[in-house]
All heavy atoms as an XYZ file, in Angstrom:
890
protein
N     107.596    129.694     29.439
C     107.633    128.297     29.764
C     106.687    127.542     28.770
O     107.170    126.657     28.099
C     107.196    128.092     31.089
C     108.116    128.667     32.264
C     107.542    128.405     33.657
O     106.751    127.460     33.853
N     108.039    129.147     34.491
N     105.473    127.915     28.661
C     104.603    127.363     27.826
C     104.019    128.344     26.859
O     103.624    129.435     27.265
C     103.340    126.731     28.597
C     102.316    126.149     27.688
C     103.763    125.579     29.500
N     103.919    127.986     25.594
C     103.397    128.807     24.440
C     102.160    128.141     23.929
O     102.083    126.981     23.656
C     104.454    129.018     23.439
C     105.680    129.838     23.779
C     106.586    130.048     22.630
O     107.284    129.055     22.377
N     106.722    131.251     22.170
N     101.200    129.063     23.658
C      99.940    128.634     23.019
C      99.741    129.314     21.724
O      99.812    130.492     21.670
C      98.718    128.877     23.989
C      98.786    128.366     25.344
C      97.496    128.803     26.103
C      98.825    126.784     25.343
N      99.548    128.497     20.718
C      99.384    129.094     19.307
C      98.063    128.689     18.750
O      97.672    127.538     18.661
C     100.495    128.569     18.389
C     100.290    129.126     16.990
C     101.811    128.926     18.969
N      97.162    129.668     18.539
C      95.878    129.417     17.930
C      95.851    129.607     16.465
O      96.616    130.298     15.843
C      94.817    130.453     18.520
C      94.746    130.442     20.110
C      95.463    131.694     20.676
O      96.416    132.172     20.177
O      94.991    132.174     21.719
N      94.890    128.887     15.886
C      94.638    129.027     14.453
C      93.234    128.665     14.050
O      92.554    128.134     14.907
C      95.676    128.076     13.627
O      95.477    126.729     13.931
N      92.795    129.005     12.851
C      91.521    128.716     12.422
C      90.530    129.842     12.351
O      89.391    129.666     11.877
N      90.913    131.031     12.839
C      89.993    132.191     12.720
C      89.913    132.701     11.415
O      90.642    132.287     10.470
N      88.906    133.531     11.140
C      88.587    134.128      9.855
C      87.300    134.731      9.665
O      86.626    134.947     10.737
N      87.012    135.021      8.523
C      85.697    135.622      8.151
C      84.699    134.457      7.567
O      85.146    133.688      6.801
C      85.853    136.714      7.139
C      86.307    138.098      7.591
C      87.767    137.945      8.151
C      86.173    139.111      6.377
N      83.507    134.583      8.063
C      82.538    133.559      7.719
C      81.151    134.190      7.716
O      80.927    135.093      8.441
C      82.572    132.317      8.601
C      82.147    132.813     10.021
C      81.651    131.190      8.052
N      80.255    133.753      6.793
C      78.899    134.236      6.944
C      78.136    133.641      7.955
O      78.408    132.557      8.471
C      78.123    133.911      5.577
C      78.849    134.701      4.362
C      78.029    134.420      3.032
O      77.144    133.567      3.049
N      78.369    135.165      1.985
N      76.949    134.308      8.408
C      76.153    133.839      9.401
C      75.565    132.495      8.969
O      75.215    132.294      7.849
C      75.027    134.784      9.711
N      75.616    131.554      9.938
C      75.173    130.172      9.622
C      76.350    129.281      9.252
O      76.155    128.030      9.219
N      77.477    129.875      8.977
C      78.612    129.006      8.588
C      79.354    128.391      9.783
O      78.902    128.537     10.962
N      80.439    127.821      9.495
C      81.249    127.086     10.601
C      82.736    127.403     10.506
O      83.230    127.746      9.486
C      81.104    125.541     10.397
O      79.668    125.112     10.606
N      83.480    127.364     11.570
C      84.853    127.431     11.761
C      85.355    126.506     12.809
O      84.559    126.103     13.762
C      85.156    128.901     12.090
C      85.137    129.963     11.097
C      85.486    131.337     11.753
C      86.052    129.807      9.960
N      86.586    126.089     12.620
C      87.214    125.174     13.682
C      88.400    125.832     14.083
O      89.451    125.978     13.332
C      87.461    123.775     13.097
C      87.852    122.780     14.121
C      88.358    121.534     13.572
N      88.488    120.403     14.547
C      89.452    119.463     14.516
N      90.257    119.416     13.475
N      89.409    118.432     15.434
N      88.538    126.138     15.320
C      89.755    126.708     15.945
C      90.556    125.695     16.567
O      90.059    124.647     17.140
C      89.370    127.772     17.050
C      88.367    128.803     16.620
C      88.224    129.744     17.791
C      88.820    129.613     15.352
N      91.826    125.793     16.611
C      92.752    124.928     17.273
C      93.788    125.675     18.112
O      94.059    126.809     17.728
C      93.445    124.000     16.224
O      94.300    124.782     15.378
N      94.273    125.137     19.118
C      95.261    125.695     19.944
C      96.236    124.596     20.441
O      95.750    123.713     21.084
C      94.530    126.379     21.187
S      95.703    126.964     22.469
N      97.461    124.750     20.171
C      98.479    123.831     20.576
C      99.391    124.452     21.590
O      99.995    125.498     21.356
C      99.300    123.356     19.322
N      99.665    123.693     22.668
C     100.564    124.081     23.721
C     101.875    123.494     23.457
O     102.033    122.262     23.209
C     100.017    123.679     25.122
N     102.989    124.217     23.650
C     104.302    123.757     23.467
C     105.196    124.453     24.468
O     104.882    125.412     25.078
C     104.846    124.016     21.996
O     104.898    125.448     21.647
N     106.427    124.023     24.456
C     107.409    124.586     25.421
C     107.760    123.632     26.513
O     107.888    122.398     26.301
N     108.129    124.179     27.777
C     108.426    123.330     28.859
C     107.280    122.251     29.149
O     106.203    122.629     29.081
C     108.672    124.217     30.027
O     109.818    125.073     29.849
N     107.765    121.183     29.454
C     106.890    120.075     29.812
C     106.241    120.346     31.242
O     106.883    120.330     32.203
C     107.448    118.648     29.742
C     108.103    118.382     28.369
C     106.461    117.624     30.146
C     108.774    117.129     28.225
N     104.940    120.484     31.192
C     104.234    120.652     32.436
C     102.937    119.819     32.259
O     102.516    119.324     31.175
C     103.833    122.122     32.631
C     105.084    122.997     32.817
C     102.864    122.668     31.554
N     102.308    119.636     33.401
C     101.066    118.838     33.417
C      99.925    119.775     33.178
O      99.693    120.779     33.811
C     100.857    118.189     34.788
O      99.565    117.431     34.839
N      99.326    119.626     32.043
C      98.194    120.512     31.618
C      96.856    119.920     32.025
O      96.519    118.694     31.802
C      98.149    120.571     30.075
C      99.472    121.177     29.443
C      96.954    121.434     29.571
C      99.731    122.597     30.081
N      96.133    120.687     32.755
C      94.900    120.338     33.260
C      93.846    120.789     32.257
O      93.810    120.354     31.056
N      92.862    121.608     32.691
C      91.914    122.078     31.757
C      92.435    123.007     30.662
O      93.397    123.680     30.858
C      90.708    122.863     32.620
O      91.186    124.070     33.064
N      91.730    123.046     29.569
C      91.986    123.849     28.436
C      90.680    124.539     27.949
O      89.693    123.869     28.113
C      92.703    123.210     27.287
C      94.020    122.516     27.642
S      94.803    121.684     26.281
C      95.573    123.144     25.438
N      90.750    125.750     27.521
C      89.530    126.304     27.114
C      89.763    127.603     26.147
O      90.857    127.891     25.775
N      88.499    128.027     25.693
C      88.533    129.189     24.841
C      87.626    130.296     25.494
O      86.599    130.151     26.103
C      87.676    128.798     23.514
C      88.659    127.820     22.730
C      88.484    126.421     22.628
C      89.679    128.269     21.726
N      89.452    125.955     21.797
C      90.202    127.132     21.211
C      90.120    129.382     21.317
C      91.063    127.007     20.262
C      91.187    129.415     20.389
C      91.603    128.274     19.844
N      88.132    131.444     25.408
C      87.499    132.621     25.856
C      87.435    133.694     24.725
O      88.127    133.574     23.682
C      88.373    133.339     27.054
C      88.428    132.459     28.193
C      89.245    131.324     28.173
C      87.724    132.790     29.395
C      89.193    130.446     29.426
C      87.769    131.954     30.543
C      88.593    130.814     30.443
O      88.632    130.029     31.630
N      86.633    134.646     24.777
C      86.489    135.588     23.701
C      86.185    136.998     24.317
O      85.622    137.250     25.312
C      85.353    135.233     22.740
C      83.916    135.287     23.305
C      82.956    134.719     22.207
N      81.581    134.870     22.733
C      80.531    134.347     22.055
N      80.717    133.577     20.899
N      79.297    134.435     22.485
N      86.613    137.967     23.491
C      86.553    139.347     23.881
C      86.224    140.239     22.619
O      86.959    140.212     21.726
C      87.820    139.856     24.533
C      87.766    141.303     25.084
C      88.968    141.609     25.852
O      89.969    140.882     25.811
N      88.895    142.659     26.609
N      85.060    140.899     22.719
C      84.741    141.805     21.659
C      85.317    143.160     21.918
O      85.739    143.466     23.072
N      85.171    144.084     21.066
C      85.676    145.535     21.246
C      84.940    146.118     22.366
O      83.814    146.145     22.462
C      85.359    146.279     19.948
C      85.217    145.193     18.873
C      84.704    143.974     19.645
N      85.854    146.520     23.400
C      85.273    147.186     24.486
C      84.498    146.334     25.543
O      83.829    146.804     26.406
N      84.744    145.142     25.339
C      84.098    144.105     26.261
C      85.077    143.297     27.127
O      86.234    143.269     26.706
C      83.171    143.108     25.437
C      82.149    143.775     24.504
C      81.342    142.752     23.790
O      81.801    141.600     23.682
O      80.347    143.110     23.069
N      84.592    142.757     28.130
C      85.528    141.902     28.976
C      85.665    140.508     28.265
O      84.908    140.137     27.432
C      84.883    141.745     30.445
C      83.606    140.852     30.413
C      83.045    140.828     31.780
O      83.772    140.541     32.739
N      81.691    140.905     31.946
N      86.671    139.858     28.702
C      86.941    138.548     28.210
C      85.980    137.543     28.891
O      86.059    137.407     30.223
C      88.408    138.107     28.470
C      88.792    136.731     27.932
C      90.333    136.501     28.125
N      91.087    137.419     27.305
C      92.405    137.464     27.291
N      93.050    136.781     28.138
N      92.895    138.306     26.485
N      85.188    136.740     28.249
C      84.378    135.831     28.779
C      84.636    134.323     28.295
O      85.186    134.217     27.229
C      82.893    136.093     28.398
C      82.396    137.405     28.976
O      82.715    137.795     30.099
O      81.537    138.090     28.288
N      84.277    133.506     29.216
C      84.590    132.037     28.904
C      83.495    131.555     27.896
O      82.277    131.924     27.991
C      84.352    131.254     30.130
C      84.690    129.737     30.027
S      83.257    128.666     29.433
C      82.310    128.605     31.022
N      84.046    130.868     26.868
C      83.180    130.283     25.872
C      82.989    128.806     26.129
O      81.856    128.309     26.134
C      83.824    130.498     24.444
C      82.918    129.740     23.340
C      83.922    131.962     24.098
N      84.133    128.091     26.291
C      84.078    126.682     26.488
C      85.361    126.189     27.192
O      86.387    126.728     26.911
C      83.837    125.914     25.330
N      85.265    125.309     28.093
C      86.296    124.746     28.841
C      86.254    123.268     28.874
O      85.062    122.725     29.096
C      86.490    125.270     30.317
C      87.607    124.600     31.050
C      86.721    126.793     30.212
N      87.285    122.559     28.775
C      87.248    121.123     28.854
C      88.297    120.531     29.839
O      89.499    121.101     29.784
C      87.430    120.466     27.471
C      87.243    118.948     27.451
C      88.782    120.846     26.827
C      87.085    118.259     26.052
N      88.028    119.723     30.676
C      88.912    119.115     31.624
C      89.808    118.165     30.969
O      89.625    117.650     29.884
C      88.095    118.514     32.774
O      87.590    117.367     32.352
N      90.859    117.797     31.588
C      91.763    116.700     31.099
C      90.996    115.452     30.820
O      91.422    114.699     29.836
C      92.955    116.542     32.074
C      94.053    115.697     31.332
C      95.329    115.635     32.326
C      96.425    114.866     31.592
N      97.678    114.949     32.349
N      90.036    115.085     31.658
C      89.272    113.918     31.494
C      88.142    114.002     30.414
O      87.519    113.056     30.149
N      87.922    115.281     29.843
C      87.019    115.256     28.753
C      85.606    115.885     29.142
O      84.788    116.000     28.305
N      85.535    116.434     30.347
C      84.304    117.048     30.710
C      84.212    118.501     30.192
O      85.115    119.256     30.607
C      84.104    117.052     32.224
O      84.091    115.721     32.743
C      82.720    117.692     32.643
N      83.157    118.869     29.508
C      83.054    120.198     28.902
C      82.049    121.020     29.492
O      81.015    120.579     30.032
C      82.704    119.992     27.358
N      82.342    122.296     29.549
C      81.440    123.336     30.034
C      81.290    124.420     29.006
O      82.434    124.827     28.445
C      81.929    123.841     31.340
O      82.116    122.824     32.345
C      80.966    124.950     31.947
N      80.125    124.830     28.693
C      79.993    125.921     27.758
C      79.283    127.101     28.272
O      78.313    127.031     29.124
C      78.999    125.321     26.640
C      79.719    124.127     25.855
C      79.449    122.900     26.304
C      80.543    124.377     24.776
C      79.963    121.758     25.526
C      81.179    123.334     24.117
C      80.877    121.977     24.521
O      81.444    120.966     23.851
N      79.488    128.257     27.643
C      78.679    129.442     27.901
C      77.226    129.149     27.366
O      77.066    128.499     26.358
C      79.230    130.673     27.278
N      76.205    129.715     27.980
C      74.814    129.494     27.507
C      74.593    130.079     26.091
O      73.902    129.333     25.370
C      73.860    130.133     28.451
C      73.768    129.529     29.858
C      73.131    128.069     29.683
O      72.261    127.880     28.914
O      73.655    127.216     30.440
N      75.350    131.034     25.732
C      75.107    131.599     24.437
C      75.590    130.663     23.251
O      75.265    130.861     22.148
C      75.820    132.995     24.287
O      77.207    132.904     24.573
N      76.478    129.750     23.552
C      76.995    128.875     22.520
C      76.603    127.501     22.607
O      76.889    126.687     21.769
C      78.561    129.003     22.400
C      79.013    130.402     22.323
C      79.227    128.347     23.628
N      75.953    127.087     23.711
C      75.669    125.629     23.946
C      74.754    125.159     22.842
O      73.728    125.841     22.443
C      74.934    125.573     25.306
C      74.936    124.191     25.968
C      74.542    124.188     27.392
C      74.675    122.859     28.046
N      74.337    122.864     29.524
N      75.066    124.077     22.383
C      74.357    123.435     21.312
C      74.823    123.811     19.847
O      74.486    123.205     18.964
N      75.686    124.903     19.750
C      76.267    125.265     18.531
C      77.815    124.934     18.446
O      78.373    124.661     17.437
C      76.074    126.665     18.341
C      74.569    127.182     18.286
C      74.366    128.560     17.773
N      74.929    129.484     18.832
C      75.887    130.365     18.610
N      76.460    130.531     17.319
N      76.357    131.210     19.482
N      78.531    125.031     19.568
C      79.931    124.907     19.635
C      80.330    123.601     20.300
O      79.536    123.171     21.274
C      80.642    126.012     20.468
C      80.490    127.428     19.800
C      79.830    127.645     18.642
C      81.302    128.409     20.321
C      79.777    128.804     18.093
C      81.281    129.681     19.750
C      80.478    129.903     18.632
N      81.302    122.979     19.996
C      81.828    121.716     20.551
C      83.272    121.867     20.894
O      84.181    122.151     19.917
C      81.460    120.504     19.742
O      80.117    120.390     19.465
C      81.985    119.255     20.382
N      83.743    121.721     22.025
C      85.076    121.745     22.438
C      85.611    120.259     22.618
O      84.908    119.411     23.086
C      85.351    122.524     23.729
C      86.853    122.792     23.967
C      84.690    121.826     24.994
C      87.122    123.735     25.100
N      86.800    120.083     22.125
C      87.503    118.704     22.172
C      88.903    118.927     22.472
O      89.517    120.011     22.292
C      87.144    117.825     21.010
O      87.713    118.402     19.794
N      89.643    117.901     22.739
C      91.062    117.957     22.969
C      91.822    116.656     22.658
O      91.231    115.602     22.709
C      91.445    118.372     24.386
C      91.001    117.380     25.510
C      91.182    117.968     26.947
N      92.577    118.114     27.263
C      93.094    118.762     28.257
N      92.177    119.365     29.111
N      94.314    118.887     28.625
N      93.018    116.801     22.338
C      93.913    115.701     22.126
C      95.129    115.833     23.215
O      96.045    116.618     23.002
C      94.510    115.753     20.654
C      95.363    114.453     20.305
O      95.989    113.921     21.287
O      95.526    114.225     19.060
N      95.050    115.028     24.162
C      95.998    115.141     25.303
C      97.426    114.816     24.845
O      98.426    115.427     25.447
C      95.593    114.320     26.482
C      94.421    114.864     27.117
O      94.042    116.011     27.118
N      93.644    113.929     27.910
N      97.573    113.940     23.961
C      98.876    113.502     23.440
C      99.615    114.638     22.698
O     100.836    114.780     22.716
C      98.827    112.420     22.497
N      98.791    115.627     22.134
C      99.350    116.646     21.414
C      99.211    118.049     22.227
O      99.574    119.028     21.708
C      98.765    116.866     20.090
C      98.964    115.613     19.153
C      98.211    115.896     17.795
C      98.488    114.725     16.857
N      97.747    114.901     15.540
N      98.608    117.932     23.379
C      98.343    119.167     24.178
C      97.632    120.132     23.235
O      97.952    121.391     23.314
C      99.529    119.714     24.771
C      99.966    118.948     26.039
O     101.153    118.831     26.217
N      99.046    118.519     26.858
N      96.682    119.701     22.646
C      95.925    120.589     21.657
C      94.438    120.606     21.969
O      93.828    119.543     22.299
C      96.066    120.065     20.225
O      97.492    120.172     19.927
C      95.317    121.126     19.235
N      93.786    121.753     21.959
C      92.337    121.864     22.146
C      91.727    122.458     20.868
O      92.367    123.310     20.256
C      92.069    122.748     23.416
C      92.576    124.228     23.244
C      90.617    122.749     23.794
N      90.507    121.991     20.675
C      89.839    122.455     19.457
C      88.478    122.986     19.799
O      87.885    122.788     20.909
C      89.527    121.262     18.409
C      90.827    120.550     18.151
C      91.171    119.464     18.877
C      91.599    120.959     17.052
C      92.334    118.715     18.538
C      92.740    120.232     16.707
C      93.122    119.138     17.465
O      94.244    118.411     17.061
N      87.941    123.911     18.937
C      86.576    124.433     19.127
C      85.882    124.423     17.765
O      86.284    125.181     16.923
C      86.709    125.864     19.755
C      85.247    126.522     20.022
C      84.625    125.705     21.264
C      85.421    128.056     20.354
N      84.962    123.510     17.597
C      84.135    123.461     16.456
C      82.961    124.418     16.593
O      82.224    124.250     17.501
C      83.715    122.085     16.131
C      82.749    121.958     14.999
C      83.588    122.213     13.645
O      84.703    121.666     13.453
N      82.948    123.028     12.848
N      82.825    125.389     15.761
C      81.801    126.393     15.871
C      80.889    126.291     14.672
O      81.269    126.546     13.654
C      82.448    127.844     15.913
C      83.418    127.983     17.067
S      84.053    129.706     17.128
C      84.918    129.885     15.612
N      79.642    125.907     14.961
C      78.586    125.792     13.931
C      77.571    126.879     14.084
O      77.319    127.363     15.218
C      78.029    124.330     13.861
C      78.983    123.321     13.638
O      79.924    123.444     12.869
N      78.826    122.156     14.234
N      76.724    127.001     13.088
C      75.609    128.062     13.169
C      76.106    129.394     13.698
O      75.393    129.926     14.545
C      74.500    127.448     13.944
O      73.932    126.177     13.409
N      77.133    129.842     13.259
C      77.709    131.051     13.746
C      76.808    132.225     13.531
O      76.060    132.421     12.509
C      79.116    131.359     13.028
C      80.207    130.439     13.599
C      81.358    130.500     12.643
C      80.657    131.050     15.005
N      76.740    133.173     14.432
C      75.936    134.362     14.424
C      76.966    135.666     14.464
O      77.974    135.537     14.950
C      75.111    134.398     15.650
C      74.206    133.165     15.717
C      73.403    133.294     17.079
C      72.538    131.990     17.262
N      71.685    132.085     18.602
N      76.414    136.809     14.026
C      77.243    137.970     14.026
C      77.668    138.278     15.512
O      78.777    138.799     15.673
C      76.316    138.968     13.525
C      75.426    138.288     12.567
C      75.178    136.992     13.196
N      76.872    137.966     16.468
C      77.323    138.184     17.876
C      78.357    137.293     18.342
O      78.894    137.533     19.391
C      76.104    138.120     18.912
C      75.278    136.848     18.650
C      74.067    137.051     17.787
O      74.105    137.723     16.692
O      72.931    136.689     18.135
N      78.807    136.383     17.526
C      79.931    135.623     17.881
C      81.219    136.262     17.509
O      82.388    135.750     17.906
C      79.858    134.191     17.189
C      78.744    133.306     17.651
O      78.420    133.343     18.953
O      78.036    132.589     16.768
N      81.147    137.322     16.806
C      82.421    138.035     16.436
C      83.147    138.520     17.512
O      82.723    139.225     18.439
C      81.965    139.280     15.590
O      81.335    138.807     14.339
C      83.210    140.112     15.194
N      84.444    138.174     17.592
C      85.277    138.480     18.724
C      86.625    137.908     18.451
O      86.957    137.181     17.561
C      84.785    137.972     20.045
N      87.554    138.329     19.295
C      88.902    137.630     19.340
C      88.841    136.493     20.282
O      88.393    136.741     21.488
C      89.992    138.599     19.828
C      91.323    137.867     20.060
C      90.179    139.806     18.865
N      89.165    135.317     19.771
C      89.129    134.088     20.510
C      90.502    133.782     21.060
O      91.406    133.700     20.347
C      88.499    132.978     19.710
C      87.022    133.046     19.575
C      86.432    134.026     18.760
C      86.178    132.231     20.116
C      85.110    134.171     18.549
C      84.696    132.305     20.062
C      84.224    133.245     19.277
O      82.846    133.400     19.109
N      90.522    133.537     22.384
C      91.850    133.304     23.064
C      91.849    131.957     23.789
O      90.891    131.599     24.410
C      92.124    134.427     24.060
C      93.527    134.293     24.676
C      91.966    135.814     23.446
N      92.965    131.218     23.579
C      93.122    129.927     24.249
C      93.776    130.080     25.591
O      94.642    130.943     25.805
C      93.941    129.064     23.303
S      94.330    127.371     23.880
N      93.318    129.252     26.454
C      93.863    129.176     27.793
C      94.073    127.740     28.180
O      93.332    126.905     27.987
C      92.854    129.795     28.851
C      93.417    129.998     30.236
C      93.303    128.692     31.154
N      91.868    128.621     31.411
C      91.257    127.452     31.922
N      92.049    126.383     32.101
N      89.914    127.416     32.182
N      95.318    127.504     28.831
C      95.709    126.132     29.286
C      96.078    126.288     30.661
O      96.823    127.216     31.113
C      96.777    125.512     28.438
N      95.687    125.474     31.622
C      96.064    125.428     32.938
C      97.146    124.503     33.230
O      97.059    123.272     32.985
C      94.882    125.118     33.786
C      95.156    125.024     35.343
C      93.928    125.282     36.116
N      93.467    126.703     36.050
C      92.409    127.184     36.609
N      91.678    126.470     37.412
N      92.096    128.506     36.483
N      98.264    125.004     33.776
C      99.398    124.104     34.079
C      99.338    123.809     35.452
O      99.248    124.594     36.403
N      99.317    122.557     35.817
C      99.363    121.952     37.145
C     100.776    121.751     37.736
O     101.382    120.741     37.284
C      98.476    120.749     37.231
C      98.401    120.309     38.718
C      97.090    120.987     36.696
N     101.194    122.625     38.507
C     102.593    122.538     39.045
C     102.581    121.487     40.220
O     103.398    120.574     40.239
C     103.092    123.908     39.514
C     102.898    124.895     38.488
C     104.594    123.731     39.879
C     103.535    124.552     37.136
N     101.772    121.703     41.125
C     101.496    120.816     42.314
C      99.995    120.698     42.497
O      99.284    121.420     41.842
C     102.250    121.199     43.553
O     101.680    122.336     44.103
C     103.684    121.476     43.279
N      99.559    119.930     43.491
C      98.263    119.827     43.871
C      97.627    121.219     44.228
O      96.528    121.514     44.062
C      97.964    118.893     44.945
O      98.478    117.550     44.577
C      96.506    118.702     45.316
N      98.483    122.097     44.912
C      98.029    123.291     45.379
C      98.593    124.540     44.608
O      98.460    125.782     44.933
C      98.363    123.473     46.876
C      97.619    122.431     47.700
C      99.936    123.392     47.088
N      99.328    124.276     43.491
C      99.932    125.358     42.733
C      99.606    125.223     41.192
O      99.866    124.125     40.705
C     101.403    125.446     42.906
C     102.037    126.601     42.244
C     103.535    126.653     42.369
O     104.113    125.854     43.145
O     104.126    127.618     41.716
N      98.966    126.221     40.725
C      98.590    126.086     39.250
C      98.980    127.396     38.534
O      99.138    128.480     39.163
C      97.082    125.879     38.978
C      96.282    127.046     39.712
C      96.706    124.520     39.561
C      94.790    126.915     39.413
N      99.064    127.321     37.263
C      99.496    128.535     36.482
C      98.588    128.616     35.135
O      98.696    127.609     34.426
C     100.904    128.723     36.293
C     101.339    129.967     35.478
C     102.802    129.984     35.281
N     103.504    130.094     36.629
C     104.819    130.120     36.726
N     105.659    129.961     35.686
N     105.391    130.243     37.948
N      97.998    129.560     34.790
C      97.311    129.678     33.543
C      98.170    130.332     32.388
O      98.825    131.314     32.634
C      96.047    130.438     33.769
C      94.927    129.697     34.413
O      94.984    128.536     34.525
O      93.948    130.308     34.929
N      98.021    129.768     31.265
C      98.806    130.244     30.089
C      97.782    130.767     29.125
O      96.768    130.058     28.875
C      99.766    129.182     29.548
C     100.798    128.733     30.553
C     100.543    127.587     31.326
C     101.984    129.363     30.689
C     101.379    127.182     32.229
C     102.915    128.933     31.639
C     102.606    127.756     32.320
O     103.573    127.353     33.309
N      98.061    131.772     28.426
C      97.218    132.322     27.417
C      97.788    132.569     26.077
O      99.048    132.922     25.964
C      96.640    133.731     27.896
C      95.931    133.649     29.175
C      96.374    133.792     30.499
C      94.432    133.574     29.326
N      95.336    133.632     31.340
C      94.175    133.533     30.686
C      93.377    133.535     28.355
C      92.816    133.404     31.163
C      92.088    133.419     28.814
C      91.855    133.380     30.213
N      97.080    132.387     24.992
C      97.578    132.556     23.748
C      97.355    134.059     23.251
O      96.877    134.936     24.032
N      97.723    134.275     22.060
C      97.650    135.722     21.505
C      96.316    135.981     21.036
O      95.882    137.166     20.846
C      98.711    135.884     20.401
C     100.162    135.844     20.863
C     100.422    137.006     21.897
O     100.724    136.763     23.057
N     100.400    138.240     21.351
N      95.499    134.994     20.681
C      94.155    135.204     20.170
C      94.043    135.097     18.697
O      95.015    135.299     18.041
N      92.884    134.789     18.254
C      92.647    134.676     16.770
C      91.315    135.324     16.425
O      90.338    135.037     17.166
C      92.679    133.252     16.211
O      92.555    133.174     14.845
C      91.609    132.326     16.884
N      91.204    136.119     15.498
C      89.903    136.938     15.138
C      88.976    136.052     14.445
O      89.285    135.352     13.405
C      90.326    138.156     14.354
C      89.105    138.960     13.838
C      88.538    139.741     15.062
O      89.185    140.324     15.855
N      87.095    139.679     15.166
N      87.777    136.128     14.917
C      86.640    135.515     14.250
C      85.641    136.561     13.912
O      85.135    137.294     14.808
C      85.926    134.335     15.146
C      84.615    133.843     14.497
C      86.879    133.204     15.309
N      85.251    136.648     12.709
C      84.286    137.655     12.213
C      83.155    136.965     11.506
O      83.479    136.253     10.521
C      84.981    138.660     11.329
O      86.047    139.451     12.094
C      83.988    139.855     10.902
N      81.964    137.223     11.919
C      80.765    136.666     11.271
C      79.988    137.694     10.757
O      79.490    138.655     11.363
C      80.000    135.829     12.286
C      78.829    135.168     11.610
C      80.844    134.805     12.998
N      79.673    137.663      9.426
C      78.973    138.699      8.651
C      77.492    138.196      8.562
O      77.221    137.024      8.439
C      79.512    138.975      7.355
O      79.535    137.753      6.467
N      76.596    139.178      8.560
C      75.175    138.828      8.425
C      74.816    138.735      6.910
O      75.504    139.155      6.018
C      74.309    139.961      9.054
O      74.525    141.188      8.570
């Protein structure tokens, strides 16, 4: 129904910056919150940043002050500006979008992920 395509990952030196983007396409649904999660090798998937449709952002403590999440509702696209990157930020970053079917029914959609590698 809904496809999420991420882009912007790559290799960067510590202290550098990257900007990730994720565009939702497919069947027209009401998109609520959108966010970014990350998973390192052998680790669970953790929330990095989430932004509501109204623009309220929530960040993991480890990235607060360094990362900024934003969105363009007209394009159903969410962005993650990552500054002052650290080696521990290395992970696969995955986009998530929440489809609001009804007030009491929601469905989460996930992208394929994009690799971010930060070298020291």
